[in-house]
N, C-alpha and C positions, 0 to 999 in steps of 0.2 A: 689644474684644477677645472680645465676646459674637459679634459678627458674622462676624470671623474664625474663631471656632471653629464657630460654625454652618456655615459654607462648606466647612470641613475635613470636618465630619460629612458634609455633602452629597456632596462628592468622593469620602469613603471608601465611603459608602452607595452611589454609584453605581458605582464599581469594583467593589465586590463583588457588586452585580446583575448588570453586565453581563459580569463573568467567570465567573461562576457555571455550571458544566456542567449542560448539560441533561439531566435523568434520564428524559425521555419517550421511548418507544420503541413505534411502531406496532405492534398486535398481527398478527401474520400467521397466517393460520388453513390455508393451501395445504398439501395433502398433500405431503410431501418425497419425493424420489427420490433415492437414495444414489448410484445408478450417475452421475446427472448431477451430483451433490456431487462425487464424485470427478474429474469432467471439469473442473468449475470448480476445484477445488484445485490442479489442473496449470495450468489457464488463467491463474489468479491468482497462481502463483508461492509459495504459502504456505510450502513446504517449503524453499524458496530461502534465506528469511533465517531460519528457526525451526529448520531441522534442525543439530543438533549439528556441529561440525567434524570429529568423529571416528565420526559416525553409521554409517559403512560398517563399522566395527569391531564396534560395538554397535548394533544396530537400534531397540533400546529408547530410544536417544538421539533418534530422530525426535521432532522438536517440543520437544525440551528446551532450545533456544536456545544461547545461548553466542558466537555468531558477532558480531564487533565491526565496526561500522561508523564510519569516521572522517568528520568533518565540521568545518566551520569554527567548530560551536559544542560541540564536544568529540568524545567517543566513546560511540556507542551501543551497548548490546549485547543482543542479542535474548532476550527472556525464555522461559522454559518455558510454552508454550501447549499441553502435551498435556492428556489428560483427567485428569489425576491430580488429586485433590481439594484437596491441601494445597499442592502445588507448583507447579501448573498452573491450568486453568480448569475441571477437573472439577465444581466446584460452581456454575458459572454455569448461568443458565436460557438459553432460546431468546433471549429478548428482551434479557439482557445480552449475548449474542454480536451480535446485530443493533445494538445501540447501540454497541458498541466497533468495529464495522466500518465503519457508516455516519457516526457522529458523533465517534469518537475519543473516548470517554468510559468509563472503566473502571466496574465493579458499584459501588464504593464512593465514586463521584463525584468522581474526577479526570481532568483532561485528559491524554489520552495526547499525546507529543511526535509532531510529523508526520514523524518518521523511520518512523514505521507508516502507510502510505500511504493513511489513510483519506479523505483529500481526492479521492482517484481511487475508492476503493472505495465511496463514498457513493452513487455512481451504480448499485450492484449492483440487479438486478430482484430483487422479493419471491421468486420462485421459486429464483432462484439462491442467495439467502443462506441460506434455509432448507434447500435441498438439501446446500450446503456444511456448514451444521451437523451435519447427520444424518451424513453421511460422516466429519465430524471427531471423533465420539463413537466410532466405530471404529477409530481409530488406537491404536498404542500408548502406554501410560503413561509416565512418567519421572520417577524420584525426585529428579531433579537441580534443586538451587535456582536460582531466577532470579539473576544477578548484576547489581549496581547499575551504573548508567551512569556514566561518568568525565566530568564536565562541571563546567566553571568554575562560581563560586558564583552569579554572576548569571543562569545556565541551570537552576539547580536548583529554582527557584520556579516551579511549573507554572501558578499562577494566571493570569498574565498571557496564557498562551496562549489565554484567553478573548477577548481584545482580537485577538490574532493570528487566530483564528477568524473573527472578525467581518469583518476586513479581506480575508482570503484564502480564506475557505470560504464561499461564499455559500449561501443556502438553495438548496435543491435537492431536487426530487420525484422520488425513484427509480423511480416508475411511468412516467415518462416513457421509461425505456429499455425497457418492455413494449410500446411502441407506435410500430413506423416507424421507429425510429432505426437507422441502418446497422449491420450486424453488425461491420464491420471496426471503426468508430468505437468500438463498445461494447469489443471485444476489445482494442484499442491503448489506449484513453483510461481506461478503467474496470478491466477484469479484469486485462490486462496491466501495467497502471499505466506504459507505456513514459516518459511524460513526466516522471516521478519523477527518471530519470537523465539522460535526452536532451534536458532543456530547461533552459536557463540559469536561475538563481535571483537575486534580489536580495538587498540587505543583510540582510534580515529572513530569509531563508531561503525564502522563497515563490516559486513557479515564475513567469516571466516571460512573460506573454501574449503578448509581441510575437516571441518565439523559440522558439515550441512545435515541439518535436522537431527542433531546428536544431544541437544540441549542446551540450555544456557542458563547463565546468572540472570535473576529476575532483575529488569531495569531499574527497580526501586531499591535494589540492593537487600531485599528480603526473600530468602528462598531461592528454589531453582526452578526453571521450566524443564519439562521433561525430554528426553529423547523420542522422537516418533518414528525412527527408522534405525536400521542396523542392528548389531548384535546385541545391544542394550534395550531392545524394544521386541518383546518377544510374544505380542498379541498376534493372533492369525488374522487373515484377511476378513474374516466372518465377523471377528470381535470389533475390528476397525470399522466395518461397515455398519453394524450395530451401534456402536458409540456414537457414530456421525448422525444416527437416524433420532435416536432416543436418548442418549447422554449417560446410558449406564456402561459401567465397566465390566470386563468378565469377571470382577469380584463383586460385583453388585452394589458398586459405590455409585456415585452420581456427578456429574460435570459440574464445576462450581466456577466462582469468580469470572474472570474474563471468557474463559472457555465455554461457560453456559451460554453466552452471547454468540460464540462460534456455533455451538450446536443449534441455536434458534435458526441459523442460516443454513447450515448443511442438511437440517432436517427437511428443507424444501427442496433439497435436490433429488434427481430421479435416483432409484435403486441403482442403476446401471453407473451412475456417475460416483456415487459413493464408494461401489465398488471397485472403479477404476483408481479412485484414489487409495483405497486399500491395497491394491495389487502393486500400485506405483511405490508405495512406502514400503512393503516388502521386498521390493527390488533393489531399493538404495543399498549401497554398500558403505562400509566405515570408511 
């Protein structure tokens, strides 16, 4: 009995150790640039998820959260991430922000659900993440309290996400993005996190490496999100760049649904960046 008790203790200790959120965050001392931070804010689509559904009626609801995202694991609700000290992230430090964005860990040491695309954002360059934080602090406050996620019991315990991260979020050096990595790849895979929607997922909710950007079932179970790369995507680079600017397809249709919000963001990018995205997508192979 003592032996089995020892084994259980070892297993529990191992589980606790390997699922513990990392509270380490690299200190970044670069001088931030608010103008670039605003650009990164739109390139990363931050407002697309965290703006309240009625934000047009009340500008103060910007970043107050409330949008709901259906998934096979329940319904996730975007939280208030405005700079309100009590209801948002106004009490965070820069290190807290960097840790959340790159590692998916909250200031109080909890794993964030990967509905927050930190598996993509982990590749943000040092300059871009500190610039984004500076710009973030200039946005309106909201007193809206964050709403709880509506998840089944098995998904409400966050601790096992530490195992999920070990399996599907390998160690990554964000400084790699500062040196010679194609601009289009950075915009698509990191800032734009396009694969979060346009790549199929396995039974554990992780993106499938064998079908990157090849389309996926819609998380709400209705319809399919289209492929945006490979043999199943026959748009030209000019078609893609124009769509990202105006929302018009080569067939003179117009972007709708969640993609309309994406176009709101990509329309604010430079022509060079939209073309870089287009060239990268055309270079992706099945």
